[in-house]
N, C-alpha and C positions, 0 to 999 in steps of 0.2 A: 239214529244210526242205521244205515242201510244194511240189509242182509248180504252176507258174502255170496258172490257168484258161485254156483255149484250146489246150492241148497244144503240139506242136512248132511250130505256125504262129506262136503268140504268142512262144514261146521264142526263135526266131530272127528274129522280126519286129522292127520299130522301134517306138519309143514307150515309154510307161510300162510297166514289167514285162517288156519284151522286150529284144532285142539283148544277149544274155548274153555276158559277157566273163570271162576268167580273171584274177582279181586277183593271182594268184601270178606272173604273167608281164607286168610292166610294159614298155611300149615306150620307146625312147630319147627320142622326141619328145613323149611324153605319151600317156596312155590305156593300154589293155591289149590283149593278144592276144585273138582270138576264143576262145570256150570250145571245149574239145576238142582232141585231138591226133590226127594222122594214124596214128601207131603208138606204143603205149606202150613197146615194147622199143627202138625206134630213136630216140626223142625224148630230148633232154637236159633237158627240163622235168620237174619233179616232178609229182605228182598234182594236177590242176587244182582250184581252188576258184572256182566260177562263181557270179556274181550278175548281176542286170540292170545295164546300163551306167549308168542314172540313179542307182541305189543306190551303185555303185562310185565315182561322181564325188563323192558326199557323205561318203565314209568317210575317216577320218584314217589316217595311216601306222600308228599303233599298232593301230587297229581291223583294218586289213588284215592286219598281221602276226599278230594274235591269231586271226583267222578261218582263215588259211592253216595256222597251226601246229596248231590244234585239228582241222582237217579231216584233216591228215596223221597225226595221232596215232591216228586210228581205222583199223583194218584195212579196206582197200577191196577191192572185187571179190569179196566173199563171196557165193557162189552166183551169180556172174556179174553181180551188181548193185552199184552204188556204195552206200556208207554215208552217209546224209544227216547233216549237222551244221549246226546253226543258225549264221547269220552272226555274231550278236552274243551274247556271253556274258552270263549273268545274275549275280545276287548271288554273291559268293564267287569268281568267275572273275577274268580279267585286266581286263575292261572292263565297266562297268555303264552301260546306256543310261538316263539319268535321265528318267523320265516320271511321276514322282510328282505327283499332282494337288495336293498340299499345297505343293510347291515347297521342301521343306526342303533346306538346303545340306549338303554333306559326304558325300552318298551313303549315309547310314546306312539309308535306307529306299528305295533305288533299285529299278529293275526295270521290266519292261514292264507289270506288273499295276497297275491302279488300286487303291490300298489305302484302306480305311475306317479312320479313326482311332478308337481306343477311346473310350468315352463320357467326357466331361469334359475331353478334350484340346483345345487351341486350335490353329488352323491357322496355318501360317507360322512362320518363325524357326527357328534351329538348336536352341534350348533350349525344350522343350515342357513345360508343367506339366499334371499330372493331378490330379483331385480326391483329396485325402488324401496326395499325394506331396510329398516335400521339394523345395524350390526348388533351381535350379541346372541345370547342363548334363547331369549324369548322374542318372538317375531312381532313386528308392529305392522298393522294393516290400517287402511283408511277407515276412520270411524271407531277404531279400537284403542283403548288406553294402553300405555306402556305396560309390559308384563302380562298382557292378556293372552287369550288363547290364539293359536295359529289358525288362520282362516284359509282353507285351501281353495284353489281356483275350481269352480264348479261345485258350489256348496251342496247342490241337490244330489250329488253322486255318492251319498252315504259315507262321506269322509267323517271319520270319528276323531275329533280333536281332544286333546288333553292339556289341561292347564299345567304350565311349567313355570314355576317361580324360582328365581335365584335365591339361595338361602339368605344372603345379606339383605336382599330386597324385602323378603318376608319378615325378617326380624325387625327391620326398620319400620315397616308398616304396623306390626303389632306393638312396637314400643310407643307409637303414636296413638293407636286405637285404645290401648290399655289405659290411657289417661282420660278417656272420655266416658262419662256416665250416660248410658243410653236409657231410653224409656221403652219398655215392652219388648223390643226385639233387637238383636245384635248379630252381626256376622261372627262366625267362629272359624277356627282352623278346620276346614271341611274334611270330612272323612266318608269313605264308602261303607255302606251297611245294607243289611237285608231288613225289610219291613214285614212284620207279620200281616199277612194279607187280610185277615178278618177285621183289622182296624180300618180298612178302606171300604167296608160294606156294612158298617154298623154292627159288627160282630155276629152277623146273621149266617155266614157261611165262610168257606175257604180256610177253616181252622187247620193249621199244620202246613199251609202253603206260604210262600214268601215271594216278595217282589224286590228287585235290586234297586238301590237309590243312592244318590249323593246327598249327604246331610250338610247344609250350608249355613244355617242360622238357628239361633235359640230364642225362645220366648219365655218370659217370666211373668207370672200372674199370681198375686197373693192367694194363699190357701189352695194352690194347685201344684202338681209336679211340673218339672221342666218339660217343655214341648219344643218341637223342632220343625223348621222348614226343610222339606225334602224335595229333590227333583228325581223322579223315577227315570231310570236309564233304559229299561226294557231288556237288560242283559240276560234275563232268564229265558229269552226267546232266541238269542243269537245262534244257538246250536240246533234249533228246530225250524227247518224251512216251512213246515206245515202250520206252525203256530204263529199267528200274526202278532206283530209288535204294536200293541195298542196303548202301552203305557209310557214309552220312551218320550221324555221331555215334559210329561205331565207333572204338575206340582201339587203339594199338599202342605197346608200350614197347620201348625200346632199339633203335630204328631207326637203323642205322649212318649216319654222315654222308655216305657215298658214295651213299646212296639218295635224297638230297634235291637238288632243282632249284628255284631261286628262282621265285616266281610273278611274273615280269616278262615283258613281250612280247618274244618271240624269234622269229627267222625259222625256226630249226630247233632241235629238241631237242639238247642237248649230249650228247656221247659220255660214257659212264661213265668215271670216273677210277679208277686203281688206288689202293689205300689209301695207299701210300707217297707219292703225289703230293698227295692230298687232305689228309693229316695225317702228315707225315714223322716226328713224334715222338708215340708213344702216350701216353695218360694215365699219370701217374706215381703217382697215389694215389686212394683213395676220397674222401679229405677234400679239399674244394675250395671256392672262392668264385667267384661270378659277379658281374661288375660291368661298367659301361659307362664307358669313358674319354671323358668328355664333351668335353674339349678336343681330342680327336683324331678327332672324328666328322664335321666339316663337309665335308672334301674327300676324294677317293678316296685309298686307300692304293696302294702298289705291292707286288705279291706275286710273289716269285720261286719259280717252279715248273719243275722239270726244265730249269734253266739259262736260262729266259726270264722277263722281268718283264711282268706284266699289271696293269692297273688293277683295283681291287677296292673294294667297298662294305663298310665296317666295321659289324658287328652288335653284338658284345659280346666280353668276354674271360673265359676260365676260367683260374684260377690254382690251384696245388696246394700241399699242405703235409702234415706229419706222415707223411713217408716218407723213407727214407734218400736216395733219388734227388731227390725234390722239394725237400728241405732242404739238399742239397749245393750250395753256391754255384757250383761248376763245372759242375753238371749240370741245374740248375733250368731249366725251360721253361714259358712260358705258352702258352695256345692262344687265338689271336685268331681268332674266327669271322668269315668274310668271304664275300661273294658275288662271284664273278669277273665282271668286265665286259670286253667286247671282248677275250676270250681265245681267239678262234678256235673250234675244236671243243669247248672246255671252257666257253664263255661261259654263265653261269647256274648252274654248279655251286657248291655250298657247300663251303668248305675251312676248315681250322683250322691256322694257321701260328704258329711261335714268332717272337721278336723278330729273330733273325738271318736270317729269310726275308722280312721286310717293311720298308717305309719309309713313314712318314707324310708326306703332302704338305700344305702350307698356304702358298700364295704371299704371303699378307698377313703372315705371321709370319717365314718363313725361306725360304731357297733350298734346294731339294732337292739333296743331294749325289750324286755319281757315284763309282763304284768301291767297293772294299772299305773299310769303316771300319777305322781302326787300333786295333782292340780286341783284348783277350785275356781269356778267362774268368778271373774271380778265384778264387784257391785259398785265400783267407783268410776267416775268420769274425771279425767285428768285435764286441767286447763290452768293457765297462769293466774287468772283473776280469782281463783278459788281461795287464795290466801289473803285474808282481810288485812293483815299487817303490811303486806306488800302493796296492795291497792291504795292504802291510806298514806303511804310514804312516797310523796311526789318525787323526792330526790332519787329514790331507788328506781321508780318507774321510768324516769327520764335520765338514767345514768348511762348516757351514750357518749360517743366520741366528741360531741360538741358541748357537753356539759361543762360549766365553769368549774375550775379547781376549788376544792373545799377550803373555806376560810378558817384560819386558826388565830385566835386573839385579835380578831378584827382585821387581819391581813390575809391576802391571798397566799396560798402555799406555793412556794417556788419549787 
């Protein structure tokens, strides 16, 4: 954030661009505390995030939370100077300020820059048509599959593209993929996240810092927690012209679930979770299937972690097979991938819990129960040939539409 013109006189003066306030310190009766603290060591306030009072009055709660969190995610006081962080995030961050001259809805081409449309495209509307491109919401370009990302003319001009799938297309694809048992790695319903940066340098440094990423695939390995394929976006540098974007487009395989934090506005970064809390049961097989339980998605789930219940947002489910543990009815566990909501110090962390650690809520369908369900794991395997009397009775085994009518007194029954 550049200093206001006019120096300290304008900074502390009244009027547009002056009277700076700390948006991380709201007053009880409204407004914010003045910028700055008497003493950093004696103050119970966190590091300030200061903006002009007129700008603060126009910011939403989510914008304020985003600005404060990103300010405190950067190490301050380096060389005796504060580290400047822009107030509003750009594309790929938590908040996009829509200033597109074309006025397209949905935020696919948001950002502060005025963008020129490639030749042949029409202004306005959410579905844009280009010369030689197929009709519909998702654009088709040469060499790209249907439903893919929009490729703008002049790829090297920092065009930021965003995948846009039609809802029906997405459901159709997942209905097909959910029937396939994969080995080792599977595509998932991708989601944006922050990655704890220490995981990218062998936990040697950068503790408390985060890199923005898109999570695109999951890996299952026996006796290990879920891990993920991520593509770093470099979004943490979009607001700082002095910080080079060295991570955008870089990939990392098998990033542990404990490294991920959901990309949602939070007041503070969540504390790291031990693996036993984030995923109490390790993966039981390389062979797995990924699917979304559509009828269990509308409402928050309840997740039991370390003896407490917390609301959680359901993402998808990983199920396992072709392993003696995964196929044992008494030992089988699914992994429901969730984002913790209102979980205190763990709010925003990603977890994977089995059925006996979660409850689905849906007030329109049913009343959520309390206490321990009267369940006991099954020790039985159910299959038709387990009944010896059935398998030895040929007439019963082959009692189909083409079986001859049963004879009575030596004659066929009419």
